[in-house]
N, C-alpha and C positions, 0 to 999 in steps of 0.2 A: 505493499500499500503507500510505503513511505519513497519507495526508489532506491531505498539501500540496500546492503547487505544487512544481517541483523547482526546484535549486537557480538561483541567479543566474547564474552562471558556465558557460553550456552550449555546445553543441557545435555543429557544422553539420551532422551526423547524416548519414544515407545516403539513394542515393535509394530512391524505391520500388519492390520487384521489378516486374519486368515481367508476369508472368503476372499479378499483382492488378491492375493497369491493365487489361491485356487483357479479362481476366474481368469488372471494371467494366462496362466499355463493352459485352463482347459478351451482359451480360444488363441492360442499359437497356431499358429497358420502352417507352419512346417513340421512335420514327426518323421523322427528317426529311432524306432523302438522307443524307449522309456524317455528320449529326450525330445523335447518342445522345444522349437525356435522360433520367435517374432522376429522379424525383420523390422527395422526403423528406418527413415529419411527423415531430416528435420532442414527447416529453414529457418533460422532466427534471430533476433535483435539486427534485423536490416533496420539502420537507425543513421540519422542526420546528427550529427552531436556537436552543440559547440558550448566547449568549458573556457571558464576564463582561469588564470593562472591563481594559484591558493595558497602557494608555496614554493617558494625561490629555488627548491631543487629541480620542478619542472617547468623547463624553460620559455617552452612557447605555448603560447594559447591555443587550443586547436580547437579547429572547425574541419569536420569531415564525414565520412562517412562508411561506415562497417557495414558489413553481414557475418553470419557465422552460417555453414551448412555441415551437415556431418550423416553418415549413413553407418549401420552397424547391427549387432545380434543383441537382444536378449535371449536366455536360455534355460529351462524348466525341466529338473527330475524327482516326481511324485513317488517319493520311498510309502505306499501303503497311504491310507487317509488320513495320517497324522503328521510328516517330514515332509520337506520341499527343499531342495535344493538350486539355488537360482544362483546366477550369474550375466553379466552385460560387458560388452564390447562396445562402445557408443564414441568412436574419433570423431572428432570435429575440426574444422580449417576456420581460424579465423584470420577473415580478409577485411583491411583497409584500403580506399583508394588512393590517398596519398603517403598515408605513414606505412612505407615498406616496412620499417622495422618491428614494427606492431603485428605484421604477418606470421601467423605461424600455427601448428598443430596444436590442436588441445582435446577434452575429451573425458569421459566419465568411464571408468572401469569398474568392476567390483565380482564379490562372491561370498554366498551367506549359506549359512543353516539355520532352518527356521522348523522347530516342532511344536506342533501342537496336541498336547497331551491332557488327558481327563482332567488332571489337576495343577499341571503346570504346562510352561511354554516356554521355549527355549532361543537364544539366537545367538549366533558365534557368524561375524561378517566381517571382510576388510572391503575397504573403497578407496579409491583415487578419484578426483576429480580436478580435473584443472579446466575454469573455465572463465572467460570474461564478464566483468561485473565494476561494477565502481568499487572502489579500494576501500571508501569508507564515508560516513556522511562528512568528516572533515573533509577530504578529497576525492570529491565527485568527480574521477578520472578515470575512465574505462582503462581496464588493465585487466590482464590474465594473471590468476590468483590460482594455485595447487595446493589442495587439503587432503591429506589421507590419514583416515581413522581406519582403527582394529578395535572393535568393543565387540561384550558379551553382557547377555541380557537374560536376568531368570524370573519367571513370574511365577508364581504358586499361589493358587485358590485355596483360601484357609476355610473360607464359610463359603454359600452361594452368593457371588458377585462381590465378594471382598477378596481381595488379592494384597499380598505381600510380594515387592519387585526388588531387586536389588543389580546391580551391573557396574560394569568398568568400563574405561576405552582410552585409547593413547592417540592423540592426533596430534598432527603437525602441519604447520602453514606455511607456505613461501610465494613471497612476492614474486614477480617479474623484472630483474634487475635491468633488464637489456630495453623496458621501456624507460626507468627513471632510476638510480640508485634508492630513493628513498622507497620503491615499491619493495624492497628487500630490507628495509632497516627494522622491521615488526615480523621476520621470522622467528617462529618460535615452536615448541612442544609442549602440547598440556597434557596430565596423566590426571585421570577425574572417574570418582567413583560416589556410587548413588545409592539408596535404599530409601525405603519406604512403604505404604499402604496406598491401593489404589481402591476407589469403589465405582462399578461399573452397573447400572441400571438400565434393565434393558426398555426401561421409560424414558431414555434420552438424557439421565442426568449420569453425570461423573465427576468424581472429586479425587484429590489425591494430596498427600502430606509426606515430605522427605526431606531427608538431612542427607548431605553432601560435603565432598572436600576434594580439591582439586591443587595441584601445583602446574605452574608455565613458567618454563625457563629459555630464555632468551638465545638467539646463537650467540657464540663470540664476537662475530662482525656486527652482528644489530645493537638495537638499544640496550640500554642496561634495566631491563622493565621486571625483571622475574620477582614473581609473587607466588605467595602461598594464600588460597581462599577456602573458609567456610560458607556454606550458605541452608540455609532454611526456605524449601521450597510449599508453598500451598498453591494449588489449582482446581476452580469449581467450574463445570460449565452442564449449560442445561440446551438439550434440541429440540425442536417442534416442527411440523411439516411449515409452519407460516411465519417461526422465529427462533431465534437461538441467542444465546449470551454464554460468554465466559470472561473468567477471571483469574490471572495469574499474579503470583506476586512471591519475590524472593526478597529474603532478609541477607545480606551480604557482608560477612566482615572479610577484607581483602590489605594483605601487610607486604611491604616490598621485602625481598630475601636476597642473599648474595650481595652484599654490598650493590642494591637495587636501588635505582633514584626512583622508583614507583610511588613510594608515601604508602597512602593508605587512603581505603574509603569502608566506610562502617553506615550502610544505608539500605534504602529498600528500592528496588526495580521491578518492571513488570509490565501488565498489559492489559485490557478491558476491551472486550468487543461487542457490539450489539447487531443484529441482524435480523430485519422484518421484512416479509416477502408475502404480502397479502393476495398476491397473485402471481401466474406462472409470467406477467409479462413485465412486472413489477417488482423491485426490490428497494431499500434501504439501507444504511448501515451506519454505523459510530464509531470509535475508537479511542482509547489512549494509548500512548509507549512513553517509556521510562526505562532507554538501553544505555548500555555501558559500552564504549569502546577504546581501544588504544588509539594515541593522538602520535603524529609526527611532528609534530613541530619542537624544535628545540626548545628544551625547560619546561616543554609540559609532559605528564605521566599519560593522561585521559582524559575525554570527554564525556560528558553526561548527556546525551540527547532525550528530549523531551518533546510530543507531538501531541495535538490531538486534532481527530480530522472527521468528515463527513462524506458521503456522496451516497449516489444512489445510479439502478439502471433501467431503461426502458428497454422494451425490444416485442418486435414482431416478424409476422415472415417476411418483412424486407429489410431487416435487420435488428442493429442495437446501438444504442446511445448510452455512454456512462461518464461519470465526472467524479472527481473526487476532489476538496479543497482537506487543506492541512495547514494549521501553524504551530509552528514550534521555535524553539532555541536548542542549540550546543552552547555548553558551557564549558569551556574547556579550565584543567584543575593543573597546577603546577607539580614538580616532582617534590619532593621530600616535604613539604609543610601541607601539601594538595589543596592548595587556596585557589578562587578563582583567578584566572589571569584575562582571560576573553569572553564574551558572551555573545556568538551569533544567534541573531532572531530572523527565522525565515520566513517564508507566505509559499505555498506548493498549489497548484491549481494543474490539475489531471484531466484531459478529454482523450475519451475512446469511441472509434464509431468504426461499427462493421456491418456488413451485407454480404447476403451468400449471391453467388452466381451460378443459377440452374440447379443446385442441389451439389455442385460438382464441386464446388470448395467456397471458403470464405473468405472475404480480403476484409482487413482490419487497418486502420490509422489511428494512432494513438500519440498525441501530444502531449509532453511533461514538460511543466516550466517552473522553477525555484529561485526565488530572487533572497538574498541574505543580506542583509543589514547588521552591522558589525558594530561594538561597543569601538571598536578602532577600525577608523574610515580604509585604512589599507586593503584590510579583508571583505570589504564590500563587494558585491560578486554577486553574478547569477547563473544558473545551468539549462540549457534549453536542449529537448530531447527530441525530436519528432522519430518516429516508427511505424515501418510497414511491418504487418505478419499476412501470414497465407495460413489458412488452416483446411487441410486437406478433408473433403466430403465422400463422395463416391469416386474420387479419382484413388481414396485408399485402396477401393475393391479391383479399379482394373489396374493399376500399377502394381498390386502385391506388397504393398509397403505396409507397415505397423503404424500403428496413434504414438503420437510423441507420450506424453506423460510420465512421471517419476517413479511408476513401479519397477521393482524389480525382475 
């Protein structure tokens, strides 16, 4: 919704639902014995981008056209009715019209074991994703970012609809130094674990309460922001046919380690969402966000991003129109004492239009504009993105290519 990559201080997440994986395996187009294969072909992020410089290390303003294309396979093997083995290899090529140095291969790769047994569920998985995205709310410049994750999750049902869960993960993050050295300044590795309890009601209610710890170590050539974190996480969600709401809050205590310049953070982050859909043709939403991200600016450790937004969607047989409005601020905190060094307030508007063409495909146009006003006028700036999307309809069947999606 915000046009940003999320907060850097993430969580383990949840296992993909069993029905989702089984459906993906059953709908796969190609079969070779027990192996099910689903082809994928994608064109995404076709955008005109105009970014103004926000840090000295990025030398030039950037106005260019970019697109990402890819093709690959998803594979599934079902072992009985309770175990699914899944893997994907989805290479992509990132193309820029003028910026030759930004062209190159990227993609998503992964493999995992997912078990859905009578009283417990289990996931063991590894992933590697190198994708082009906005580097951070502070530096809204498109760059390739690689993230590698290995994780294990275990969920045990103690009574009906009440689950105990626990998990651990190792995550590595690397920026593209060829774009600019600053993108490698936040290279790091994080080890985290989390345990708690979840309630899953068949009537649409879900809730969880958990405790966890994390340790983040920055590369020797990156910034000295290594830290330890302890957190308590509470989440509640309610879903109905016509509306839904969710609230997630995390109390975090983070301290620098190993002669780090991180300083400290002792506060709450989280998000809240409300969705109302009175009919198939109209929906409206509102949200609140409070995220934490590392800062690349010299003398700063992290920035606290807060935003409130609302939007809606209208659709019929001829197409769809969606709009969003966001207002927020990014507060940069200094190293060591973690006091505020700069506040960037922003207003954002996004408009998306899509229209089907004879049921063969749907063409969309998305316009995104964000205007920053800082208490330091040197950092007043704006970001504009104009994107074109193509969603395949009957063309999928005619070309025998798979749907986009992020299913395993």
